[in-house]
N, C-alpha and C positions, 0 to 999 in steps of 0.2 A: 555602524554599518560595516560589513565585511568587505574589504577592498583588495587584499592581496591574495595570491594563490595559496600562500602558506596559511593564512587565516581561514580560507575556505576549506583547506584540507584538514585543519584542526577542528573546524565545525563539523565536517563530515565524520571524523573520528568520534566526536562527542555524540552526534546523532545516532551512529551505529551502536555505540555502547549503550545509550539510553534505550534504544529499541530492543536490543537483546535482553537487557535487564528487565524491561517491562514484560516482554514475552515470557520470561521465566518466572514472573510474579515476585521478583525480589525488590525490596526497598534498597535505597542507596546504602543505608547502614548495614543491611544484611550482606550485600555484595562486598562492601569494604571488609567486613569481618571474614568472609570466605577467602578474600584475596590477601588478607594480612596487612591491610592498610588502616590508617586512622579513618573513622567514619566520615569525617568532613572532606576527605580527599576526593572520593568519588563525586561528591556534590560539586566540588571545585572544578573537576575535569569536565563534568557534564555542563556546568555553567560557564565553561570557556575561561575561567579565571586561572586555571593551571593548564599548561600544555602537557600532552601525554609523554611519558618516558617509555623506553623499550621494555623495561621490567614491568611497568604497569600494563602495557599492551599485552605482553605475553601472559601475565597472570589473568587478565580479563578474558583473553581468548580461551585459556584452559578452563576457567571456572564456568563461563557461560556457554562453552561448547558451540562456538559461533561458526564452525565450519570454515574458518579462515577469514571471515568477513572483518572482524575487528583488527586482526593482524594486517590484512591488506590495506585498510584505511590508515593504519600507523605507518606502513611502508611508504604510502603515497605522501604522507606528511613529512616523514623523515627524509625522503629524497629531496623534497623541496627545501627543507630546512638546511640541508648540507649542500644545496646547489647542484645536486646530481641530476642528470637527465638520462633517459633510456633511449638508445637508438631505436628508431621506429620499426626496423625490419630484422632485428637480431633473432637468432634462434632462441627457442624457449629454454630456459634453464631446466635442469632436472627437477622433478617435483620435490625431491627432498631439500633442494636448495631454494626453490621458489617460495615455499611456505615453511614455517617453523615446525619442529616435531610436535606431534599431538594435534595437528590441524584437522586430520580426518580425511574424508573423501574429496577427490578432485574429479570433475567431469572433463575428460580430455576431449570428448566430442559428443555432441547430442544431435541426432537427426529426428525431427518430429514431423510426422506426415498425417494430414487429415484428409480423408477421401469421402466424397458425398456419393452414395450409391443407394438407389431404391428408397428414397426418402429417409435415409438415416446416414449418420456420420460414423466412420470407423477411424479411430485414432491409433497410430503406431508410434511408440516412443522407443528409440534405441540409444543407449548411453554406454560409452566406453569409460569405465571407472578406474581410478588409481587410488590405492590406499596409501596416503602420505602420513598416516598417523602412526601410533605406537601400539595399537591394539587391533586384533582381528575384528572385522565387520561381519555381523551375522544377519543383518536386516537392512532394508533400504526403504525410506518413507516416500510415497508418491501421493499426489493430490489430484482429485478429479472434481471439477466444478462445472456446473451448467448454469445457463442464464438465458431463458427463452426470450425475454424482452430486455436487453441490456440497458436501454435508455429509459426504461420505465420500471424501476425497482419494486414499486408497490405492486404493480401488476405481476411481475415475475414472482415475487414472494407468494402472492395469492395462488398463482398458477402451480408453483411447485409444492405448496401445501396440499393442494387438491390432487396433484399428480406427482408425487415424490419420485425421485430417481431411486431405483432399486439395484442391489447387487446382481439380482437375477438377470435383469435386462442388460447390464453392462457386459456380461459374458467375458469377464476379465481373465486373461491368460498371461503368464509371465514365464520367460525363459532366460537361461544363462548360457552364454557361449564362451568356451575356453579352449578353442583349438579343435574340438571334436564335434560330435553331434550336440544339438541344443539340449540342455537339461531343463526339464520343467521346474519351476519354483513354486513352492506353496506361498500362500498369502494369508494375512489376518487383518481384519478390519480394526482400525483405531478409532475413527469417528464416523458416524453414520447419520447424516442430516439430509433434509429434503433435497437440497441442491448441491451438496458438498460431501465428498467422501475422502477420508485419509486412510491409507492402506499401507501396511508393512509388507513388503516383498521379502520373503525369507530365503536365505541361502541354504535351503534344505528341501528335500522331497521324500517320497516313500523309500528311496534307495539309500538315503544318507544325508549328511551335511557337508557343505563345501564353503566354509567361511572365506572371506577375502582377507588374506594376511597382509601385514605391513610390507610395502614394497612390491606387491603383486598387482596385476591388472586383470580386468574381466569386462566382458560386454554383456549387458542385460537388455532385454526387450520386453515390453509389455504392451498389450493391445486391449482395446475395449470399444464398444459401440453404443451410440445414443441416438434415439429417434429424433427426427426433425421437430417433433412436437415439444421437445425439451431442450433443444440446442439452437440458440440464436446464431446469426451470421457473424461469428467472431471466433478467433482462436488466439489464445494468449500463452506466452511462455514467460515464466518468472525465473530469474537466475538466483537460486537459493544456495548453490554451492559454487566454489571457484570453478570456472568453466573456461576452457581454452577455445572451443569453437562451437557455435550454435547454428544449426541449419533448420529451416522450416519449409515445408512444402504443402501447398493446397492442391488437391487433385479433384477437379470439378468437371461435370459434363459440359462439353463444348456447346451443346444446344441451348444451354441456359444463358449464354452470353454474359459471363460474370465480369463485374467490375470489382477490382480488389485494390485496397489501399492499406496503409499501416502507420502506426504511431509508436513512439517509444518514450519512456520516462525512467528516471532513476532518482536516488536520494539527492543527488547534486544538480539535477537539471529538471526543468519543467517539461511537460509533455510537448513533443514536437514530431514532425515527420521522421520516418526512418532515414538514417544517414546513408544507408545503402539502398539502391533501387531494387524493386521486386522484378525478377526476370520472368518472362512469359514464354511458354512453348506449347505447341499443340500437336497431338498425334493420336490416331485411332479413336477419334471422337471424344478425346479428353483434353482438357487444358490444365497445364501445370504451372503454378505460380511458385517460384523458388526465391528464398531470401536467406542470407546467412550473415554472420558477423564473427569477428575474431576478438578474443579476450573481453567479452561483455562484462561490465562492472557488476559486482554483487548487488542484488536487490533491483537490478534493472528489470523492466517489464517491456515486452515487445508484443504488440497486438496487431493481428491482421484482421481486417473486416471486409465484407463484400456484400454485393447485392446482385440478384439475378435479373438482368434487364429484359430477358425474353418473356417474363411474366408481368402481369399488371402489378404496379407498386402496391406493397402491403403496408398498411399503417403500423403494423406491429413488428416489423422486422428489426427495428432498433438502430438502423444505420443513419448517419447524419444526412440531412437534406442535401440532395444533389450528389451524395457520395464524396463530399469534400473532407477537409481536415476537421477532426473532432474538436468541438469548442470546449473551452474550459468548463462551461456549465454541464456539458455532456459527461465529463469526467466525474463531476460531483454527483450528477444524477445516477451514474453507474454505481456509485458507492452508497446509494440509498438516501441521498440528500434531497429533500423536497424542494422543487424549484419555484421561483416567482410565478405567480398566477394561480397557484393552488389555494383553494378556499381556506384551508387550515391555517395558512400563514397570515390571514386577515381576521382571525377569530381570537378573542381573549382566551388564555389557557385556563384549564380547570385547576383549582388550588387543591393541594393535598390536605387531608384531615389527619394530622399527625398527633400521636403516634399510631393511630388506627391504620393508616395507609403506609406504614413504614416499609412493608415488603414490596409494595408496588413502587414506592419512591426509590428504593434501592435498585430494583430491576431497571427502572428508567435511567438512573444515574449510571449503572453499569453499561447500558447500551450507548449512552453518550460518551463515556470514557473509551469504549471499544471503537467507536467511530473516530475519535481523535487519533487513536493509534493507527487506524487504516489511513487516515488523511495524511499522516506523516510520510507515507510512502509516495504521495503525489506532490507535496508542496512543503517548502521549508518553514513557512509561517514565522519569519523572524520577528514580526511585531507582536507575537502572541496570537492566540486563536480561541474562539469560543464556539459553542454549539448549544442550541436550545432544543428542547424536546419536540416542538412542532416541526423542526427541520428534519426529524426522522419520522414524521407522521404520527407523533404521539401528542395527545391533547393536554398534557400535564404542564404545570408551572414549575419546570426544572431546567436548569442550565448548568454547564460546566465551562469554566474559563481557565485557560492555561496562560500564565504570565509570559511576557517576552523573555524573562530570565528563567530558563528551563530548570534551573536548580531549585526554584521555588515550587511548592506544591500547587496543584490545580485547585481552584476555588469552586466549591459546589454550592449552588444557590437553589433553595426550595422556597416557593411562594415569595419571591423577592419583590420589593417595591422601593422606589427611590423616595426617601423622606426628607432629604435636604440636598440642595445643589448650590454650588458657589456661583456668585455673579460673574466671576472671572472665567472666561471661556476662550477657546481657540478653534480653528478650523484645520482639519487634517483629512487626508484621503482615507476612505474606508472601503473595504471589500466585504462581500457577504457570500457564504457558502451557497446560499440559495439564489445568488445573482452574480455568478463568478465571472461573467464575461466583461464586466465593467467595474470601474472604481469611481467613487464620488466624493466630493469635498463636503464634509459634514461638520457643522458647528456643534461643539459639546462643552459642557462645563468641565473645568479642570479638576474639580473635586465633587464627589457625591457621597452621601450617606445612604446605606441600603439596609432596610429591615428585612430579615429573612428567617425562616423557621429551621430549627434543628430537628434531628431525627426524633427526639423525645417530645416534640411539640413546643418547646420553649422558643421564644423569639429573641433575636439578638440584632444589634445594629453594627454594621461594619463600614468603615470609611475607606474609600478608594480615591486615588488621585492619579492624574496624568494618564499614562497609557492604560493602566488597569481601570481607571474611571471610564475611559472611552470603551474599552472592551466590555465591561460589565453593563454599561448603559445600552450598548448595542444589543446584547442578549436580552435584557429586560424589555426592550422595545419589541423583540420577537414574541415574548410572552404576552404582551399587550396587543398583539396583532398589527404591529407597525414594522416597516422596513426603513433602512437609512435614507432612502430616497424621499421619504416623507419629511425629513428634517433638513434637507438641502435648501439653500437659499433659492427662491424662484429665479429661473433664468440661467442658473449655473448648469452647464452641460455635464453629462456623464463622460468619462474617458474610457475608451475601449482598452481592455487589459493589455493588448499588444502594444498600444501607444504608451500606456502607463509604465510598462517594463522599461521603456527607454527614457522616460522623463520623470517618473515618480520618485519622490524623495522619502527617506525614512522619517518616522515621527521624531520630532525634536523635543524631547523632554529631558 
């Protein structure tokens, strides 16, 4: 169990490294080769067996092009290791000193405004950028995502498949400000999906090119609009580049009597209320809700949500009941995890006919692995984590389990069934992605043998023990239509997750 700030900082570095490596699609061996290290070294760092060095952090930052994220995590660890502290209100160092050469772009200030007008939302993002790298920047990546029913992902997915977001309706415009009149910026689509767009804003237009050179600053602004039929009552900012100041404003009609609240999360902290209050001001028939923060950590996410109290409550608006703090299960639901009560979680899963169903099986496993990557942004899962296909609304007998030791590879299980269990058992607290508001004390055998199918249709038996036996058995239960509450001793109560955070203990294996 991580107990000291130094260990927590080292864990954050390892998690940041693993996340960027996974996003780049690199194996540990491939990354080690590109960095000039022995192949086992990356595995040892990600597995927390070796502490990061400055040379390792610099090479990882450069190879993975992490926009300063990996380097910042190393600096946090290094400051604690040497017992250094940072005065809370000192002036910001110059960008060239704040991050190492080659880091790339820094957002010195972001102002994001979302206004609701005539049944549509208009978003304006203004960013002041500084090039702390060694190469000129000729394009800037932005993301636009919509979610009509944020707490009902299945319904949202169906809705956006039937009514996809289009570039035409976005009416995207982008400008560059550099002391004179605004310069239009051309843009080019990178990804075009039903509810998600990635767009390159280009530092060029019909008049010429204007790259952002090392050591230079520029302000860019882009605007787009989305109808209320495709935008739910939420507005989220994710910190993907080193950022000095982030400010968010909601501009809503006063007549709708809006109630607004917010939550934040990061790689090192679970979701909780915003640490700074949202300020409210009213004028000219509009209500403005303003919130800001200084030095937000990389990969932090800040989410404002609201409901219009002047209208009859709508069951599809997606806000939490009563407008209160979002529950842990709401966070899982928003990521597409099917929650307790759904019929699919109580039905036996359909077995694959392999190798005939190999393409389908691989697609299902890819979706499970992608979900685990998204989940890493919300929760550390220090005890390991697994996910079964029914939890993503898929009726197939497939599960992926990631061991507590992140250096070990995830285990893919197709058509699994327990063929042998040890008589020796223990009781430990378990959580479930489909029931994340509580934890329960569950008896499980200490060792199990599992028969499962390979891609070519052959069957193998794999033995698991201790933590992995518990994780694997939990996922196989899902494929059999069972939840961990079915295995609890009668009369033993569930523990609310808030209480468990204070009293829960790590698994003792």
